[in-house]
N, C-alpha and C positions, 0 to 999 in steps of 0.2 A: 611808535610814540610810547614814551615811558609812563609809568603809573603816576609819578610825581607831577608830570605836565598835565595830566587829566584832572588830578585833584586841584591843581591850581586854577584850571580853567572853569571848574564847576562853581556855581553861585553859592555863596555862604548863606546859611539860614539867618533870619533876623530874630534875635533873641527877644526883642520887645513884642513882636506879633504873637509868638507862641505863648508867652506868659499872659498876655491879655485875653487870648482865646480860652486858655485853661481857667483863668479866673472867671470869665463869663460863664463857662459851663458849670463851674462849681457853684456860682451864684444861682444859676437856673435850677440846679439840683436842690440846693438848700431851700429855694423858694417853693419848689414843688413839694418837698417834704414838709415844709412849714404849713403849706396849704392843706395837705392831706393827713397830717399826723393825727388830728382830732378824729377824723373819720375812721382811720385804722384803729385807734384806741377804742372808740365807741363800738366798732364792729367786733373787735377782739373780746372786749368785756361782755358784749351781748352773747357771743358764742360760748364763752366760759360760763356765763350765767345759765344759758339753756342747758348745757351739758351737765352742770352741777345739779340743777333742779331735776333733770331727767334721772340722773343716777340716784339722787336722794329719794325721789318719789318711787322709783322702781324698787329700791331696797326696802323702803317702808311698807309698800304693798306686799311684796313677797314675804317679808317677815310677819306681817299681820295674817296672811293666809296660812303660813306655816304654823303659827301659834294657834290659829283656829282649828286646824286639822289635828294638832297634838291634843288640844282640849277635847275634841270629839273622840279621839282614840282613848284618852284617859277615862272619859265617862263611860265608854263601852267596856273597858276593862274593869271598871268599878262594879258594874252590874253582872259581869260574867261570873258564873258560879252561884248566883243567888236565885231565889225563886222567880224574880222578875226577869233575870237573864235568860231563863228557859223560854220565855215568851217572845223575847226580842231576837234580832239577828245576832249571830255570834260575833266575837271581837275581830276575828280574822276577816270576816266579810265586811264589816264596817271599816276596818283599817284599809283594805284594798280599795273599797269604794271611795273613802275620803281622800286617799292618796291620789287616786286617778282624777278625781274632781279637782283637787289642789294642783296637780300637775297641769291640767288644762287651763285653770284660771291663771296660774303663774305664767304660763307660756303666752296666753292672750294678753295679759297685762304688760309683759315685757315687750311684746311685739307692738302694741299700741303706743306705749310710752316712748320707746326708742325710735320707732318709725316717725312719730310726730316730731320728736327732737331732731331727727335727721332732716326732715322737710323744713323745719324752722331754721336750721343752720344753713341749708342751701338758700333759703330766702334771705338770710342776712348777707350773703355774698351777691345779692341782686341777680340771682339766676332765675330765669323764667321756668316755673315748675309745670306749666301747662303741657308742653311736649313730654316731659318726664312722666307725668301722671297718665297721659294718654298711652304712652308706650307700656307702662306698668299694667294698665287695664287690659291692653291687648295680650300681653304676656300672661296675665292671670287667666284670661279666657282660654288661651291655647293650652296652658297647663291644666286647666280644669277639664278640657275635653280629652287630653292625653292621659291624665291620671284620674279619670272619673271613678274607676273602681276603688282606688285608694281613698279618694275623697268620700265616696259612699260608705266605705267601711268605717272611716274615721267618724263621720257624722252619726252613723248608726250606733257606734260604740258610745259616743258622748251622750246621746239620748237614752240609751239603755241604762247607763250608769246614773244619769240624773233622775230618771224615772224609777230607778230601783226595780227593774223588771226581774232581775235575778242577781244572785251573789254567790260567793264561795260557800260551798256546802249544800247548795240547793240541787235538787234533782229536777231536770228540765227535759222537755221534748222540743228540740229546735227544728224538727222537720227533717233536716238532712242528717241529724245524729241526735242521740239521746244519751243521758248519763248524768253523773254528778259533776258539778262545776268545781274545778280546782284552781282556775285562774281567770280573771276577767281583765281584758286589755282593751285599749281604744280601737284596735284593728282586729284582733283575734281573740276568741274565747276558747279555753281548753276544757274539754269534757272527758271524764273517765267512764268508759262504758261498763256494761254488766260483766264482761269477760276480762276487764282490766286494761283494755286498749285505751289509748288517749286520742281523742278527736280534736283537731284544730279546725274550728269553724270560723270563717270570716263573718264579721258582724253584718256586712252588707248582703250576705246570702240568706240571712235568717228572715223569713217572711212571716212566721208566726212562732210563738213561744208558749208552751204549756208548762207552767211552773207547778210541780207537784209538792213543793215545800212551803207554800204560802197559804195562809188562812187555816183550813182544817181539812182532814181527809176522812173518808168513810171506809170502815172495815165491814165486809159482807161475807157471811158464811151460810151455805145451804146445807141443811140437815135432812137427809133422805132416810126415811124409816118405812116400815111395812104399813100397808093401809089398815091393818087390823089393830094397830096400837091406839091407846087412849091418848087423845090430844092433850088433855089436861095434865096427864102424867108427864108427857114429853115437855110441855111448857114449864112445869114445875122443876124438872131436872135441869133444863137449860137455864132457867132463872137462878137456881141455886149455884150452878157453876159460874155464871157471870158475876153474881154478887161476891162470891169468894175471890174471884180474880180482881175485881175492882178494889178490894181492900188490901191487896198485896203490892209491894214494890217490885219493879218500877212501873207496873201496869196502872197503878192509881194516878200517876202523872201523865201517862200516855193516853188514858181514856178521858176524854173531855165531856163525856155524857154517859148516861146509863145504857147498858146493852138492852136493845129492844127486840122483842119477838114480834115481827110484823104479821105473822100468820102463814097460812098455806100459800105457797107460790105455785104449786102444781099438784094435781091429783090425778093419778093414773090407776090402771087396774092392778098393778103389782107394786106400787110405791106412792108415797106422797112426800113432797118437799116443803120444808119449813124454812122461811127466810129469817135470818138473824143479822142485825146491823148495829153499828156503834160508831159514834163520832170520836175521832182520835186526833192526836197531835199530828201536824203535817209531816209526811214522810215516814210515819210509823205504822201505817195501816197494815202492811204485809206482816210485820212481826206480831201485831195484835191478832190478825186472822189466824196465824199458825197456833198461837197459844190458846185462842178461843176454841179452835177445832180440837186441840188436845184435851182441854178440860171438858168440853161437851161430850166427847167420846167416853171419857172416864165416867162422867156422871150418868150417861145412858147405860153403860155396862153395869154400874152399881145398882141402877134402878131396874135392871132386867129387861130393858127395852131393846128389841132387836133392830139392827140397821140393815139396809139392803146390802147383800153380799155376804152376810154371815152364814155359817153352816147351821142348818136347822137342827135343833136339839131333839133327841129321841126320848120317848116316854119311858118311865121306869118299867122294867120287865119286858120290854119290847125286844124281840130277837133281831139279829142282824138281817138286813135285807138280802134276799136271794140274788146273787149276782147274775143269774141266768134269766131273771125276770124281764130285764130290758133287752134281751136278745130276740130279734125277729125270727119268725118261722121261715124255714127254707122255702124258696119259691119253686113252683113247678116249671117255670120258664128257664131255670138255671141249667137244665139238661137239654141238650140239643135233640135227643132222641125221644123225648117225652111227647105224648099225644098233643099236649097243648102247644109245644114248640112247633111240631109238624103242622098243626092246623093253622098256625100263624105264618107259615113259610109262604113267600110270594109265589103266585102261579106263573110258570114259565110261559113266554109268549109263543103263539102258534107259528109253525113254519109255513109261510105263505108261498115259498118257492117249490114245495113238494107237489109233484103231479102223480096221479094214479097210473 
Protein backbone atom coordinates (compact mmCIF):
# COMPACT_ATOMS: atom_id res chain seq x y z
CA UNK A 1 0.00 0.00 0.00
CA UNK A 2 1.44 3.30 -1.05
CA UNK A 3 2.00 6.33 1.21
CA UNK A 4 -0.54 8.42 -0.73
CA UNK A 5 -3.30 5.90 -0.04
CA UNK A 6 -2.57 5.93 3.70
CA UNK A 7 -2.63 9.71 3.85
CA UNK A 8 -5.92 9.80 2.01
CA UNK A 9 -7.48 7.27 4.39
CA UNK A 10 -6.39 9.14 7.57
CA UNK A 11 -8.95 11.53 9.11
CA UNK A 12 -8.22 15.19 8.59
CA UNK A 13 -8.05 17.47 11.73
CA UNK A 14 -10.86 19.85 12.38
CA UNK A 15 -9.52 23.40 12.30
CA UNK A 16 -12.44 24.80 14.27
CA UNK A 17 -11.92 22.50 17.31
CA UNK A 18 -8.22 23.24 17.76
CA UNK A 19 -8.71 26.99 17.57
CA UNK A 20 -11.47 26.93 20.13
CA UNK A 21 -9.35 24.84 22.54
CA UNK A 22 -6.36 27.17 22.19
CA UNK A 23 -8.56 30.18 22.77
CA UNK A 24 -10.04 28.57 25.87
CA UNK A 25 -6.59 27.78 27.31
CA UNK A 26 -5.41 31.32 26.60
CA UNK A 27 -8.46 32.71 28.34
CA UNK A 28 -7.91 30.50 31.36
CA UNK A 29 -4.26 31.59 31.59
CA UNK A 30 -5.19 35.25 31.27
CA UNK A 31 -7.82 34.85 33.96
CA UNK A 32 -5.36 33.12 36.29
CA UNK A 33 -2.80 35.86 35.75
CA UNK A 34 -5.45 38.52 36.26
CA UNK A 35 -6.52 36.88 39.52
CA UNK A 36 -2.97 36.52 40.94
CA UNK A 37 -1.05 39.48 39.56
CA UNK A 38 -1.96 41.65 42.53
CA UNK A 39 -0.70 38.97 44.95
CA UNK A 40 2.54 38.63 43.03
CA UNK A 41 3.03 42.37 42.94
CA UNK A 42 2.38 42.81 46.64
CA UNK A 43 4.67 39.88 47.51
CA UNK A 44 7.46 41.19 45.27
CA UNK A 45 7.17 44.71 46.66
CA UNK A 46 7.18 43.31 50.20
CA UNK A 47 10.35 41.27 49.52
CA UNK A 48 12.06 44.28 47.94
CA UNK A 49 11.10 46.43 50.89
CA UNK A 50 12.41 43.85 53.38
CA UNK A 51 15.74 43.51 51.53
CA UNK A 52 16.14 47.27 51.13
CA UNK A 53 15.41 47.98 54.79
CA UNK A 54 17.77 45.19 55.91
CA UNK A 55 20.65 46.40 53.73
CA UNK A 56 20.12 50.02 54.74
CA UNK A 57 19.89 49.18 58.46
CA UNK A 58 22.98 46.97 58.27
CA UNK A 59 24.96 49.71 56.53
CA UNK A 60 23.91 52.38 59.03
CA UNK A 61 24.70 50.25 62.08
CA UNK A 62 28.10 49.14 60.76
CA UNK A 63 28.97 52.72 59.84
CA UNK A 64 27.93 53.96 63.28
CA UNK A 65 30.08 51.29 64.97
CA UNK A 66 33.05 52.12 62.74
CA UNK A 67 32.77 55.85 63.52
CA UNK A 68 32.53 55.10 67.23
CA UNK A 69 35.67 52.94 67.13
CA UNK A 70 37.56 55.58 65.12
CA UNK A 71 36.57 58.23 67.67
CA UNK A 72 37.84 56.03 70.51
CA UNK A 73 41.16 55.54 68.70
CA UNK A 74 41.52 59.27 68.05
CA UNK A 75 40.88 60.09 71.69
CA UNK A 76 43.48 57.51 72.73
CA UNK A 77 46.05 58.97 70.32
CA UNK A 78 45.31 62.49 71.59
CA UNK A 79 46.39 61.66 75.15
CA UNK A 80 49.30 59.48 74.06
CA UNK A 81 52.55 61.21 74.96
CA UNK A 82 50.98 63.51 77.56
CA UNK A 83 51.14 63.29 81.33
CA UNK A 84 47.68 61.74 81.40
CA UNK A 85 48.63 59.25 78.73
CA UNK A 86 51.17 57.62 81.02
CA UNK A 87 48.42 56.69 83.46
CA UNK A 88 46.09 55.31 80.80
CA UNK A 89 46.45 52.27 78.58
CA UNK A 90 48.57 52.83 75.50
CA UNK A 91 47.08 53.64 72.13
CA UNK A 92 47.94 50.27 70.59
CA UNK A 93 46.17 48.42 73.40
CA UNK A 94 43.04 50.55 73.09
CA UNK A 95 43.12 50.27 69.30
CA UNK A 96 43.22 46.48 69.30
CA UNK A 97 40.62 46.25 72.05
CA UNK A 98 38.24 48.63 70.26
CA UNK A 99 38.73 46.91 66.90
CA UNK A 100 38.06 43.50 68.44
CA UNK A 101 34.90 44.75 70.13
CA UNK A 102 33.80 46.51 66.93
CA UNK A 103 34.38 43.36 64.87
CA UNK A 104 32.24 41.33 67.25
CA UNK A 105 29.46 43.93 67.31
CA UNK A 106 29.46 44.29 63.51
CA UNK A 107 29.31 40.53 63.01
CA UNK A 108 26.48 40.14 65.54
CA UNK A 109 24.52 43.04 64.00
CA UNK A 110 24.93 41.65 60.46
CA UNK A 111 23.89 38.16 61.55
CA UNK A 112 20.79 39.37 63.37
CA UNK A 113 19.64 41.79 60.64
CA UNK A 114 20.25 39.52 57.64
CA UNK A 115 18.94 36.44 59.44
CA UNK A 116 15.72 38.23 60.38
CA UNK A 117 15.35 39.52 56.83
CA UNK A 118 15.81 36.00 55.39
CA UNK A 119 13.11 34.63 57.69
CA UNK A 120 10.73 37.45 56.72
CA UNK A 121 11.35 36.76 53.01
CA UNK A 122 10.58 33.08 53.49
CA UNK A 123 7.44 34.06 55.39
CA UNK A 124 6.38 36.26 52.46
CA UNK A 125 6.44 33.15 50.24
CA UNK A 126 3.99 31.43 52.63
CA UNK A 127 6.64 28.91 53.70
CA UNK A 128 6.12 27.21 57.05
CA UNK A 129 9.09 28.26 59.18
CA UNK A 130 8.47 25.91 62.12
CA UNK A 131 10.29 22.84 60.61
CA UNK A 132 13.11 25.09 59.40
CA UNK A 133 13.62 26.64 62.82
CA UNK A 134 13.48 23.23 64.49
CA UNK A 135 16.12 21.85 62.09
CA UNK A 136 18.30 24.91 62.65
CA UNK A 137 18.03 24.41 66.42
CA UNK A 138 19.07 20.77 66.16
CA UNK A 139 21.97 21.68 63.85
CA UNK A 140 23.06 24.41 66.26
CA UNK A 141 23.09 21.99 69.20
CA UNK A 142 25.10 19.44 67.20
CA UNK A 143 27.57 22.11 66.09
CA UNK A 144 27.88 23.34 69.66
CA UNK A 145 28.77 19.86 70.93
CA UNK A 146 31.19 19.21 68.08
CA UNK A 147 32.99 22.55 68.28
CA UNK A 148 32.64 23.22 72.01
CA UNK A 149 36.34 24.06 72.38
CA UNK A 150 36.11 26.65 69.61
CA UNK A 151 32.95 28.14 71.12
CA UNK A 152 34.59 28.21 74.57
CA UNK A 153 37.68 29.99 73.19
CA UNK A 154 35.53 32.51 71.35
CA UNK A 155 33.27 33.33 74.31
CA UNK A 156 36.24 33.56 76.69
CA UNK A 157 38.00 35.95 74.32
CA UNK A 158 34.90 38.14 74.04
CA UNK A 159 34.55 38.45 77.82
CA UNK A 160 38.28 39.06 78.30
CA UNK A 161 38.16 41.94 75.84
CA UNK A 162 34.90 43.40 77.14
CA UNK A 163 36.11 43.28 80.75
CA UNK A 164 39.57 44.60 79.79
CA UNK A 165 41.34 41.89 81.77
CA UNK A 166 44.57 42.54 79.86
CA UNK A 167 45.77 44.25 76.71
CA UNK A 168 48.75 44.77 74.44
CA UNK A 169 51.84 45.71 76.44
CA UNK A 170 50.67 44.12 79.71
CA UNK A 171 52.78 41.53 81.49
CA UNK A 172 50.53 38.70 82.61
CA UNK A 173 50.73 35.24 84.17
CA UNK A 174 48.13 33.07 82.44
CA UNK A 175 48.99 29.87 84.29
CA UNK A 176 49.97 27.90 81.19
CA UNK A 177 52.40 30.64 80.10
CA UNK A 178 53.56 34.07 81.17
CA UNK A 179 55.06 37.06 79.39
CA UNK A 180 54.20 40.31 77.65
CA UNK A 181 50.99 40.46 75.60
CA UNK A 182 51.74 41.27 71.96
CA UNK A 183 48.33 40.49 70.43
CA UNK A 184 44.84 39.85 71.76
CA UNK A 185 42.44 37.83 69.60
CA UNK A 186 38.99 36.37 70.05
CA UNK A 187 40.39 32.81 70.05
CA UNK A 188 44.13 33.05 70.79
CA UNK A 189 46.32 35.41 72.84
CA UNK A 190 50.00 35.86 71.90
CA UNK A 191 52.57 36.25 74.68
CA UNK A 192 56.30 36.96 74.42
CA UNK A 193 58.23 35.14 77.13
CA UNK A 194 61.29 36.27 79.05
CA UNK A 195 63.64 34.51 76.60
CA UNK A 196 61.92 35.95 73.51
CA UNK A 197 59.74 32.95 72.71
CA UNK A 198 56.15 33.52 71.57
CA UNK A 199 53.36 31.61 73.31
CA UNK A 200 50.00 31.02 71.61
CA UNK A 201 47.51 30.58 74.43
CA UNK A 202 43.91 29.57 73.69
CA UNK A 203 41.53 31.80 75.59
CA UNK A 204 39.44 28.84 76.72
CA UNK A 205 42.45 27.27 78.47
CA UNK A 206 43.09 30.29 80.70
CA UNK A 207 41.62 29.55 84.13
CA UNK A 208 43.23 32.46 85.98
CA UNK A 209 45.09 35.61 84.94
CA UNK A 210 47.58 37.60 86.97
CA UNK A 211 48.05 41.04 85.42
CA UNK A 212 51.31 42.60 86.54
CA UNK A 213 50.69 45.86 84.65
CA UNK A 214 47.48 47.11 86.23
CA UNK A 215 47.07 49.31 89.30
CA UNK A 216 50.51 49.65 90.88
CA UNK A 217 53.51 47.50 91.78
CA UNK A 218 55.74 47.21 94.83
CA UNK A 219 59.53 47.34 94.70
CA UNK A 220 61.23 45.62 97.65
CA UNK A 221 64.93 45.68 98.54
CA UNK A 222 66.62 43.86 101.45
CA UNK A 223 69.76 45.55 102.82
CA UNK A 224 71.94 43.19 104.86
CA UNK A 225 74.57 44.80 107.08
CA UNK A 226 76.73 43.77 110.03
CA UNK A 227 74.99 43.60 113.42
CA UNK A 228 77.41 46.11 114.90
CA UNK A 229 76.36 48.95 112.59
CA UNK A 230 74.40 51.96 113.86
CA UNK A 231 70.81 51.60 112.66
CA UNK A 232 70.21 55.36 112.59
CA UNK A 233 73.21 55.87 110.34
CA UNK A 234 71.99 53.10 108.03
CA UNK A 235 68.50 54.62 107.89
CA UNK A 236 69.91 58.08 107.13
CA UNK A 237 72.10 56.75 104.28
CA UNK A 238 69.20 54.84 102.71
CA UNK A 239 66.84 57.81 103.02
CA UNK A 240 69.37 60.16 101.41
CA UNK A 241 69.87 57.81 98.45
CA UNK A 242 66.09 57.35 98.02
CA UNK A 243 65.37 61.10 98.10
CA UNK A 244 68.04 61.78 95.49
CA UNK A 245 66.61 59.03 93.28
CA UNK A 246 63.05 60.39 93.56
CA UNK A 247 64.16 63.80 92.22
CA UNK A 248 65.77 62.47 89.03
CA UNK A 249 64.23 61.39 85.74
CA UNK A 250 62.79 58.92 84.87
CA UNK A 251 62.54 57.64 88.44
CA UNK A 252 60.38 60.57 89.54
CA UNK A 253 57.59 59.26 87.26
CA UNK A 254 58.09 55.58 88.05
CA UNK A 255 58.00 56.14 91.80
CA UNK A 256 54.39 56.65 92.89
CA UNK A 257 55.22 57.15 96.53
CA UNK A 258 58.13 57.78 98.89
CA UNK A 259 60.69 55.08 99.53
CA UNK A 260 59.95 53.67 102.99
CA UNK A 261 62.37 52.01 105.38
CA UNK A 262 60.11 49.48 107.10
CA UNK A 263 62.68 48.45 109.68
CA UNK A 264 64.46 45.27 110.64
CA UNK A 265 63.22 42.23 108.79
CA UNK A 266 65.63 39.76 110.40
CA UNK A 267 68.28 39.87 113.14
CA UNK A 268 70.91 37.11 113.29
CA UNK A 269 74.21 36.61 115.11
CA UNK A 270 76.30 37.72 112.15
CA UNK A 271 73.89 39.97 110.19
CA UNK A 272 70.74 42.04 110.24
CA UNK A 273 68.39 42.70 107.32
CA UNK A 274 66.60 46.01 106.73
CA UNK A 275 63.52 46.02 104.48
CA UNK A 276 63.02 48.91 102.02
CA UNK A 277 59.88 49.21 99.84
CA UNK A 278 58.36 51.70 97.38
CA UNK A 279 55.14 51.92 95.37
CA UNK A 280 55.93 52.11 91.65
CA UNK A 281 54.30 52.38 88.26
CA UNK A 282 52.86 48.99 87.19
CA UNK A 283 55.41 46.84 85.43
CA UNK A 284 58.38 49.01 86.51
CA UNK A 285 59.15 47.47 89.89
CA UNK A 286 62.15 45.40 88.70
CA UNK A 287 63.93 48.42 87.22
CA UNK A 288 63.26 50.48 90.34
CA UNK A 289 64.64 47.70 92.55
CA UNK A 290 67.87 47.51 90.56
CA UNK A 291 68.44 51.25 90.63
CA UNK A 292 67.58 51.42 94.32
CA UNK A 293 70.09 48.69 95.16
CA UNK A 294 72.76 50.52 93.16
CA UNK A 295 72.20 53.82 94.95
CA UNK A 296 71.91 52.26 98.44
CA UNK A 297 75.20 50.42 97.95
CA UNK A 298 76.95 53.63 96.93
CA UNK A 299 75.44 55.53 99.86
CA UNK A 300 76.51 52.88 102.38
CA UNK A 301 80.04 52.81 100.96
CA UNK A 302 80.27 56.60 101.22
CA UNK A 303 79.06 56.44 104.83
CA UNK A 304 81.61 53.74 105.72
CA UNK A 305 78.94 51.18 106.56
CA UNK A 306 80.03 47.62 105.96
CA UNK A 307 77.74 45.12 104.31
CA UNK A 308 77.82 41.37 104.70
CA UNK A 309 80.36 39.80 102.39
CA UNK A 310 82.82 42.70 102.40
CA UNK A 311 86.52 42.08 103.14
CA UNK A 312 87.30 43.21 106.72
CA UNK A 313 89.53 46.26 106.91
CA UNK A 314 92.90 46.05 108.71
CA UNK A 315 93.94 48.55 111.36
CA UNK A 316 96.79 50.94 110.63
CA UNK A 317 100.20 49.45 111.48
CA UNK A 318 98.83 45.97 111.78
CA UNK A 319 101.10 43.43 110.15
CA UNK A 320 100.09 40.80 107.72
CA UNK A 321 98.42 37.75 109.18
CA UNK A 322 100.67 34.68 109.54
CA UNK A 323 99.56 32.24 106.82
CA UNK A 324 100.55 29.28 109.01
CA UNK A 325 98.28 30.40 111.84
CA UNK A 326 95.33 28.60 110.34
CA UNK A 327 97.19 25.31 109.68
CA UNK A 328 96.27 22.50 112.09
CA UNK A 329 98.98 20.57 113.97
CA UNK A 330 99.86 17.12 112.64
CA UNK A 331 97.95 14.29 114.20
CA UNK A 332 99.60 11.34 115.95
CA UNK A 333 97.14 9.03 114.25
CA UNK A 334 98.49 9.95 110.81
CA UNK A 335 101.36 7.40 111.23
CA UNK A 336 100.37 3.75 111.26
CA UNK A 337 103.41 2.80 113.45
CA UNK A 338 102.77 5.34 116.18
CA UNK A 339 101.83 4.01 119.66
CA UNK A 340 98.47 5.76 119.41
CA UNK A 341 97.66 4.02 116.10
CA UNK A 342 98.80 0.64 117.41
CA UNK A 343 96.71 1.07 120.54
CA UNK A 344 93.61 1.68 118.48
CA UNK A 345 94.18 -1.32 116.19
CA UNK A 346 91.43 -3.97 116.50
CA UNK A 347 92.19 -7.12 118.52
CA UNK A 348 92.30 -10.20 116.26
CA UNK A 349 89.75 -12.90 117.11
CA UNK A 350 90.89 -16.02 118.97
CA UNK A 351 91.38 -19.30 117.04
CA UNK A 352 88.70 -21.62 118.42
CA UNK A 353 89.78 -24.61 116.30
CA UNK A 354 93.27 -24.83 117.83
CA UNK A 355 93.77 -27.92 120.14
CA UNK A 356 96.63 -28.45 122.56
